[in-house]
C-alpha positions in Angstrom: 0.0 0.0 0.3 1.3 3.4 -1.4 1.8 6.3 1.7 1.1 10.4 1.5 4.3 12.7 1.7 3.5 13.6 4.9 2.9 10.2 6.2 7.3 9.2 4.1 7.4 12.8 6.3 6.0 11.9 9.9 7.6 8.0 9.7 10.7 9.1 8.0 11.4 12.0 11.3 10.6 8.5 14.0 12.9 6.5 12.0 16.2 9.3 11.6 16.9 9.5 16.0 16.1 6.3 16.7 17.9 4.8 12.8 20.0 7.3 11.7 19.7 8.5 8.2 21.1 5.9 6.5 19.2 3.6 8.0 16.0 5.8 8.2 16.1 6.1 4.1 16.6 2.0 4.0 13.7 1.4 5.9 11.5 4.1 3.5 12.5 2.7 0.5 11.0 -0.5 1.2 7.6 1.5 1.2 6.6 2.7 -2.5 5.5 5.7 -2.5 3.2 5.9 -5.8 0.8 3.5 -6.0 2.6 2.5 -9.3 5.6 0.9 -7.4 3.6 -1.6 -5.2 4.9 -5.0 -5.7 1.9 -7.3 -7.3 0.9 -9.8 -5.2 0.3 -13.2 -6.7 -3.2 -12.5 -5.8 -3.8 -9.1 -7.7 -1.4 -10.5 -11.1 -4.0 -13.5 -10.6 -7.4 -11.3 -10.8 -5.8 -9.4 -13.8 -4.7 -12.0 -15.8 -8.7 -13.6 -14.5 -9.4 -10.1 -16.6 -7.4 -10.4 -19.5 -8.3 -13.7 -20.3 -12.0 -13.3 -20.6 -11.6 -9.9 -21.9 -9.0 -12.5 -24.5 -11.9 -14.8 -24.6 -15.1 -12.3 -26.0 -12.8 -10.3 -28.6 -12.6 -14.2 -30.1 -16.4 -14.7 -29.1 -16.7 -11.6 -31.5 -14.0 -12.8 -34.0 -15.3 -16.0 -34.9 -19.4 -14.4 -34.7 -17.8 -11.6 -37.0 -15.6 -14.6 -39.3 -19.9 -16.9 -38.7 -21.9 -13.8 -41.0 -19.1 -13.2 -42.9 -18.9 -16.9 -44.8 -22.2 -17.3 -44.9 -22.5 -14.2 -47.0 -20.0 -15.7 -48.2 -21.7 -19.0 -49.4 -24.8 -18.0 -50.3 -23.0 -15.8 -53.0 -20.9 -18.9 -54.2 -24.4 -21.0 -54.0 -25.7 -17.7 -56.5 -22.5 -17.7 -58.7 -22.8 -21.9 -58.9 -26.2 -21.2 -60.2 -25.9 -18.6 -62.6 -22.9 -20.7 -64.4 -24.5 -23.9 -63.9 -27.8 -21.6 -66.1 -25.4 -20.5 -69.1 -23.0 -24.0 -69.2 -27.2 -25.6 -69.4 -27.5 -23.0 -72.1 -24.4 -23.3 -74.4 -24.5 -26.8 -73.5 -27.9 -27.1 -75.6 -27.1 -24.7 -78.5 -23.8 -26.9 -79.2 -26.9 -29.8 -79.7 -28.7 -28.1 -81.6 -25.9 -26.7 -83.6 -24.4 -29.9 -83.9 -27.9 -32.3 -85.1 -28.6 -29.5 -87.2 -24.8 -30.0 -88.5 -25.3 -33.7 -88.9 -29.0 -33.3 -91.1 -27.6 -31.2 -93.0 -24.7 -33.6 -94.2 -27.3 -35.7 -94.5 -26.5 -38.5 -91.9 -30.1 -38.2 -90.7 -31.3 -39.1 -93.8 
């Protein structure tokens, strides 16, 4: 737990007569002066990691949902293209069969 400047000063002034200035400075260096300097405990780290894992799982789920939606749209698009190609192929194949039948009739194979 970080202590504010007033408390640090008060504790330091009380320690100097007992320990001396150098030792008082050493003792005070063990107490963080700002929250960012606090030591990380295993429990704190576990809690932060749990939050991070939860965030990551949510992000992954969101990406999967987006991907499923895009794949569904892509599948619909591909099905429509395949149907259009099938129609064109059937039309061209029918025309080719008709033309070859007419050619063979002209040559006289069907007479």
